[in-house]
N, CA, C and O of each residue as an XYZ file, in Angstrom:
456
protein
N       0.904     -0.801     -0.237
C      -0.051      0.283      0.026
C       0.953      1.160     -0.045
O       2.018      0.939      0.531
N       0.754      2.164     -0.698
C       1.449      3.243     -1.071
C       0.665      4.392     -0.457
O      -0.564      4.391     -0.383
N       1.415      5.332     -0.041
C       0.776      6.831      0.354
C       0.521      7.524     -1.358
O       0.771      7.128     -2.496
N      -0.067      8.665     -0.792
C      -0.328      9.689     -2.372
C       0.852     10.286     -2.704
O       0.889     10.907     -3.766
N       2.185     10.205     -1.760
C       3.735     10.705     -2.117
C       3.997      9.589     -2.784
O       4.720      9.967     -3.706
N       3.815      8.193     -2.898
C       4.657      7.295     -3.362
C       5.352      6.312     -2.418
O       5.711      5.180     -2.743
N       5.545      7.027     -0.870
C       6.129      6.173     -0.281
C       5.181      4.789      0.462
O       3.975      4.866      0.697
N       5.935      3.715      0.712
C       5.456      2.523      1.138
C       4.547      2.947      2.832
O       4.938      3.611      3.792
N       3.265      2.222      2.586
C       3.038      2.910      4.110
C       2.528      1.017      4.852
O       2.182      0.931      6.030
N       2.578     -0.154      4.011
C       2.174     -1.248      4.195
C       2.782     -2.213      3.147
O       2.244     -2.294      2.043
N       3.603     -2.765      3.370
C       4.171     -4.107      2.795
C       3.877     -5.669      3.658
O       3.686     -5.783      4.868
N       3.904     -6.549      2.845
C       3.867     -7.936      3.026
C       3.428     -8.950      2.329
O       2.842     -8.684      1.279
N       3.584    -10.270      2.701
C       3.621    -11.108      1.969
C       2.014    -11.772      2.257
O       1.400    -11.278      3.202
N       1.373    -12.820      1.498
C       0.176    -13.588      1.573
C       0.347    -15.119      1.409
O       0.672    -15.779      0.422
N       0.003    -15.514      2.781
C      -0.016    -17.013      2.644
C      -1.082    -17.741      1.581
O      -2.183    -17.217      1.414
N      -0.755    -18.852      0.932
C      -1.783    -19.283      0.532
C      -3.311    -19.728      0.637
O      -4.047    -20.257     -0.197
N      -3.519    -19.344      1.901
C      -4.817    -19.597      2.967
C      -5.446    -18.065      2.444
O      -6.579    -18.137      1.968
N      -4.870    -16.808      2.486
C      -5.482    -16.064      2.031
C      -6.180    -15.914      0.856
O      -5.510    -15.810     -0.172
N      -7.403    -15.878      0.780
C      -8.158    -16.002     -0.324
C      -7.947    -14.656     -1.298
O      -7.342    -14.701     -2.370
N      -8.421    -13.719     -0.858
C      -8.676    -12.039     -1.317
C      -8.048    -10.903     -0.421
O      -8.030    -10.844      0.809
N      -7.625    -10.169     -1.185
C      -7.636     -8.840     -0.244
C      -8.760     -7.590     -0.642
O      -9.097     -7.771     -1.812
N      -9.207     -6.810     -0.264
C      -9.638     -5.709     -0.783
C      -9.491     -4.579      0.258
O      -9.146     -4.673      1.436
N      -9.926     -3.198     -0.646
C      -9.378     -1.894      0.337
C     -10.497     -1.130     -0.035
O     -11.175     -1.299     -1.048
N     -10.682     -0.127      0.993
C     -11.600      0.781      0.878
C     -11.293      1.946      1.713
O     -10.815      1.884      2.845
N     -11.628      3.109      1.017
C     -10.853      4.444      1.569
C     -12.018      5.483      2.171
O     -13.206      5.429      1.850
N     -11.586      6.192      2.865
C     -12.739      7.118      3.433
C     -12.387      8.649      2.411
O     -11.307      9.117      2.050
N     -13.903      9.153      2.155
C     -14.003     10.061      1.042
C     -12.710     11.282      1.425
O     -12.061     11.966      0.635
N     -12.665     11.246      2.505
C     -11.496     12.457      3.170
C     -10.045     12.199      2.789
O      -9.179     13.073      2.807
N      -9.869     11.051      2.476
C      -8.493     10.146      2.350
C      -7.835     10.409      3.488
O      -6.635     10.674      3.420
N      -8.605     10.379      4.931
C      -7.821     10.064      6.136
C      -7.213      8.673      6.603
O      -6.111      8.415      7.086
N      -8.218      7.922      6.321
C      -8.110      6.393      6.632
C      -8.498      5.741      5.698
O      -9.299      6.046      4.816
N      -7.741      4.499      5.926
C      -8.379      3.200      4.698
C      -8.398      2.037      5.575
O      -8.027      1.879      6.738
N      -9.080      1.039      4.459
C      -8.786     -0.499      5.371
C      -9.086     -1.462      4.408
O      -9.598     -1.444      3.289
N      -8.600     -2.348      5.191
C      -8.003     -3.560      4.014
C      -8.486     -4.838      4.540
O      -7.987     -5.171      5.615
N      -9.393     -5.668      3.990
C      -9.754     -6.990      4.339
C      -9.186     -8.098      3.707
O      -8.942     -8.189      2.504
N      -8.962     -9.039      4.680
C      -8.146    -10.215      4.215
C      -9.321    -11.555      4.468
O      -9.751    -11.864      5.580
N      -9.674    -12.184      3.273
C     -10.501    -13.711      3.563
C      -9.534    -14.697      3.779
O      -8.526    -14.779      3.076
N      -9.786    -15.467      4.729
C      -8.588    -16.401      4.791
C      -9.543    -17.807      4.619
O     -10.690    -17.792      5.064
N      -9.109    -18.773      4.083
C      -9.695    -20.078      3.881
C      -9.099    -20.947      4.835
O      -8.096    -20.727      5.515
N      -9.914    -22.087      4.811
C      -9.741    -23.103      5.852
C      -8.637    -24.111      5.191
O      -8.288    -24.892      6.076
N      -8.105    -24.325      4.229
C      -7.059    -24.829      3.469
C      -6.516    -23.890      2.632
O      -7.111    -22.841      2.384
N      -5.393    -24.177      2.152
C      -4.661    -23.223      1.362
C      -5.041    -23.501      0.042
O      -5.353    -24.619     -0.370
N      -5.013    -22.524     -0.578
C      -5.747    -22.698     -2.378
C      -4.727    -22.050     -3.266
O      -3.840    -21.286     -2.886
N      -4.938    -22.412     -4.387
C      -4.288    -22.208     -5.494
C      -5.392    -21.589     -6.525
O      -6.620    -21.631     -6.452
N      -4.307    -20.834     -7.785
C      -5.232    -20.358     -8.833
C      -6.118    -21.390     -9.609
O      -6.950    -21.194    -10.495
N      -5.689    -22.560     -9.005
C      -6.443    -23.504    -10.023
C      -7.420    -24.410     -9.223
O      -7.941    -25.340     -9.839
N      -7.681    -24.252     -8.073
C      -8.527    -24.180     -7.057
C     -10.070    -24.239     -7.167
O     -10.448    -23.069     -7.227
N     -11.060    -25.020     -7.218
C     -12.413    -24.357     -7.075
C     -12.775    -23.877     -5.840
O     -12.527    -24.628     -4.897
N     -13.438    -22.540     -5.534
C     -13.727    -21.997     -4.356
C     -15.315    -22.430     -4.470
O     -16.101    -22.597     -5.403
N     -15.383    -22.533     -2.932
C     -16.835    -23.082     -2.508
C     -17.074    -22.422     -1.129
O     -16.130    -22.516     -0.344
N     -18.166    -21.778     -0.711
C     -18.629    -21.008      0.301
C     -18.102    -21.428      1.465
O     -17.785    -20.604      2.323
N     -17.940    -22.736      1.649
C     -17.700    -23.504      2.761
C     -16.448    -23.365      3.306
O     -16.124    -23.438      4.492
N     -15.627    -23.112      2.128
C     -13.922    -22.579      2.316
C     -13.541    -21.939      3.275
O     -12.640    -22.259      4.051
N     -14.564    -20.449      3.310
C     -14.058    -19.738      4.064
C     -13.724    -19.997      5.594
O     -14.564    -20.719      6.131
N     -12.960    -19.685      6.206
C     -12.475    -19.715      7.380
C     -12.969    -18.327      8.511
O     -13.686    -18.390      9.510
N     -12.414    -17.369      8.021
C     -12.672    -16.346      8.898
C     -12.236    -14.831      7.966
O     -11.604    -14.915      6.913
N     -12.620    -13.689      8.462
C     -11.605    -12.309      7.754
C     -11.468    -11.479      8.477
O     -12.487    -11.259      9.131
N     -10.657    -10.873      8.695
C     -10.016     -9.767      9.132
C     -10.190     -8.225      8.516
O      -9.883     -8.099      7.331
N     -10.581     -7.238      9.112
C     -10.712     -6.019      8.579
C      -9.814     -4.836      9.328
O     -10.125     -4.736     10.515
N      -9.182     -4.280      9.071
C      -7.689     -3.327      9.586
C      -8.386     -2.334      9.146
O      -9.118     -2.619      8.199
N      -8.417     -1.024      9.590
C      -8.370      0.235      9.483
C      -6.766      0.725      9.906
O      -6.076      0.466     10.892
N      -6.510      1.576      8.652
C      -5.163      2.265      9.284
C      -5.605      3.777      8.980
O      -6.638      4.164      8.434
N      -4.376      4.632      9.561
C      -4.433      5.905      9.414
C      -3.811      6.197      8.180
O      -2.706      5.653      8.170
N      -4.122      7.063      6.719
C      -3.305      7.273      5.498
C      -2.073      8.107      5.877
O      -1.081      8.236      5.159
N      -2.225      8.583      6.921
C      -0.981      9.737      7.064
C       0.451      9.055      7.275
O       1.525      9.448      6.820
N       0.157      7.738      8.218
C       1.666      7.329      8.570
C       1.167      6.078      8.693
O       2.154      5.433      9.047
N       0.144      5.241      8.615
C      -0.087      4.165      8.439
C      -0.370      3.070      9.607
O      -0.447      1.842      9.602
N      -0.511      4.238     10.778
C      -0.980      3.627     12.140
C      -2.367      2.760     12.160
O      -3.463      3.124     11.732
N      -2.097      1.779     12.642
C      -3.320      1.026     12.618
C      -4.169      1.468     13.596
O      -3.626      1.790     14.652
N      -5.475      1.579     13.515
C      -6.697      2.170     14.372
C      -7.785      0.968     14.989
O      -8.222      0.923     16.139
N      -8.027      0.187     14.065
C      -8.836     -0.908     14.438
C      -8.619     -2.324     13.759
O      -8.105     -2.483     12.651
N      -9.225     -3.621     14.833
C      -9.160     -4.441     13.839
C     -10.089     -5.454     14.571
O     -10.221     -5.752     15.758
N     -10.742     -5.915     13.301
C     -12.457     -6.501     13.199
C     -12.313     -7.676     12.766
O     -12.151     -7.736     11.547
N     -12.311     -8.882     13.455
C     -12.258    -10.453     13.363
C     -13.644    -10.881     13.012
O     -14.613    -10.791     13.766
N     -13.648    -11.367     11.769
C     -15.286    -12.099     11.827
C     -14.895    -13.823     11.443
O     -14.247    -14.221     10.475
N     -15.446    -14.546     12.408
C     -14.837    -15.914     12.279
C     -15.809    -16.512     11.229
O     -15.337    -17.459     10.599
N     -16.937    -16.184     10.953
C     -17.755    -17.126      9.694
C     -17.974    -15.778      9.175
O     -18.734    -14.959      9.691
N     -17.063    -15.536      7.823
C     -17.559    -14.378      6.927
C     -18.690    -14.574      6.134
O     -18.950    -15.761      5.939
N     -19.454    -13.744      5.610
C     -20.530    -13.941      4.235
C     -19.618    -13.898      3.105
O     -18.717    -13.092      2.872
N     -20.008    -14.903      2.447
C     -19.510    -15.253      0.936
C     -19.933    -14.268     -0.066
O     -20.930    -14.438     -0.768
N     -19.171    -13.238     -0.130
C     -19.498    -11.820     -0.861
C     -18.418    -11.405     -1.030
O     -17.421    -11.729     -0.385
N     -18.508    -10.202     -2.420
C     -17.473     -9.732     -3.020
C     -16.897     -8.619     -2.023
O     -15.745     -8.708     -1.600
N     -18.019     -7.235     -1.555
C     -17.626     -6.613     -0.635
C     -18.482     -6.662      0.786
O     -19.684     -6.463      0.957
N     -17.304     -7.040      1.875
C     -18.325     -7.333      3.269
C     -18.180     -6.052      4.103
O     -18.559     -6.077      5.274
N     -17.596     -4.807      3.518
C     -17.105     -3.836      4.460
C     -17.329     -2.341      3.890
O     -17.258     -2.181      2.671
N     -17.529     -1.518      4.520
C     -17.391     -0.021      4.118
C     -17.015      1.067      5.111
O     -17.440      1.051      6.266
N     -16.201      2.021      4.635
C     -15.795      2.944      5.891
C     -16.754      4.264      5.247
O     -17.045      4.648      4.114
N     -17.090      4.753      6.796
C     -18.010      6.359      6.238
C     -17.035      7.038      5.726
O     -15.820      6.909      5.880
N     -17.783      7.944      4.959
C     -16.909      9.464      4.337
C     -15.684      9.711      5.359
O     -14.520      9.541      4.997
N     -16.029     10.122      6.656
C     -15.061     10.636      7.067
C     -14.089      9.869      8.159
O     -13.356     10.210      9.087
N     -14.517      8.585      7.497
C     -13.545      7.470      8.145
C     -13.308      7.134      9.617
O     -12.298      6.633     10.110
N     -14.531      7.538     10.270
C     -14.638      7.548     11.462
C     -15.764      6.359     12.302
O     -15.955      6.220     13.510
N     -16.337      5.667     11.209
C     -16.995      4.772     11.279
C     -16.607      3.346     10.029
O     -16.320      3.558      8.850
N     -16.693      2.025     10.639
C     -16.792      1.123      9.919
C     -17.851      0.215      9.729
O     -18.388      0.086     10.829
N     -18.413     -0.470      8.903
C     -19.708     -1.031      8.819
C     -19.247     -2.519      8.234
O     -18.729     -2.556      7.118
N     -19.414     -3.585      8.894
C     -19.312     -4.983      8.374
C     -20.411     -5.854      8.558
O     -20.978     -6.162      9.607
N     -20.678     -6.276      7.173
C     -21.742     -7.608      7.112
C     -21.291     -9.054      7.792
O     -20.436     -9.812      7.335
N     -22.110     -9.257      9.045
C     -21.831    -10.301      9.731
C     -22.944    -11.126     10.120
O     -23.661    -10.874     11.089
N     -23.131    -12.485      9.069
C     -24.338    -13.470      9.027
C     -25.421    -12.686      7.996
O     -25.316    -12.482      6.786
N     -26.314    -12.386      8.772
C     -27.434    -11.568      8.152
C     -27.638    -10.230      8.348
O     -28.686     -9.746      7.920
N     -26.496     -9.237      9.156
C     -26.713     -7.934     10.002
C     -25.610     -7.208      9.562
O     -24.603     -7.715      9.066
N     -25.821     -5.907      9.761
C     -24.930     -5.109     10.053
C     -24.276     -4.872     11.120
O     -24.807     -4.589     12.194
N     -22.874     -4.980     10.891
C     -22.566     -4.522     12.511
C     -21.253     -3.115     12.329
O     -20.142     -3.187     11.804
N     -21.957     -1.888     13.008
C     -21.358     -0.775     13.172
C     -19.734     -0.253     14.387
O     -19.737      0.020     15.588
N     -18.954     -0.287     13.717
C     -17.560      0.078     14.755
C     -17.419      1.248     14.452
O     -17.509      1.663     13.297
N     -17.122      2.105     15.679
C     -16.160      3.588     15.916
C     -14.775      3.036     15.708
O     -14.168      2.114     16.251
N     -14.425      3.985     14.639
C     -12.905      4.149     14.128
C     -12.350      4.792     15.295
O     -12.925      5.871     15.429
N     -11.453      4.604     16.234
C     -10.629      5.112     17.065
C      -9.722      6.110     15.906
O      -9.443      5.717     14.773
N      -9.378      7.341     16.414
C      -8.544      8.145     15.513
C      -7.092      8.247     15.612
O      -6.291      8.764     14.833
N      -6.851      7.451     17.100
C      -5.240      7.567     17.143
C      -4.861      8.891     17.452
O      -5.505      9.938     17.503
N      -3.332      8.534     17.705
C      -2.555      9.636     17.381
C      -2.102     10.201     16.332
O      -2.002      9.393     15.409
N      -1.728     11.419     16.026
C      -1.003     12.121     14.653
C       0.413     11.855     15.138
O       0.659     12.302     16.259
N       1.534     11.118     14.418
C       2.512     11.170     14.586
C       3.394     12.361     13.367
O       3.059     12.687     12.228
N       4.247     12.654     13.958
C       5.125     13.641     12.784
C       5.598     12.720     11.779
O       6.252     13.134     10.822
C-alpha cells in the first residue's frame, strides 16, 4: 500500500490460505481499510472455491498519513460476498456484514505522529 507521495505504508506477503484482499478509503482520504479473507485450506489459482472454504475474515483500518493501525475487526464466519465492509466518508465508522446483519464500529482516530 502506497501513500499519495509514493512512499510505502504497508508491505507484506500473503500465505496461500489468504483468498483475497480488498481495500476501501474514506472520502476525505484520512483512513483506509483492508480486508483479508482466509480459507480453511491453502488455495491455488486452479482450486475450485466453495463458500464453505471460508474460515474467517479480518478488516483493519489504518491512518493514511502514517500507516498507524486504528482498529482490527475479526469475523469468524464471514459472508461469502465480494464486498463485506465499508468506511464512512469521514473514516470514523466502519460497517461490516456479519451473518444477516450490519455491524457498525467506531474507528478510534489515534494520535498523529510527525
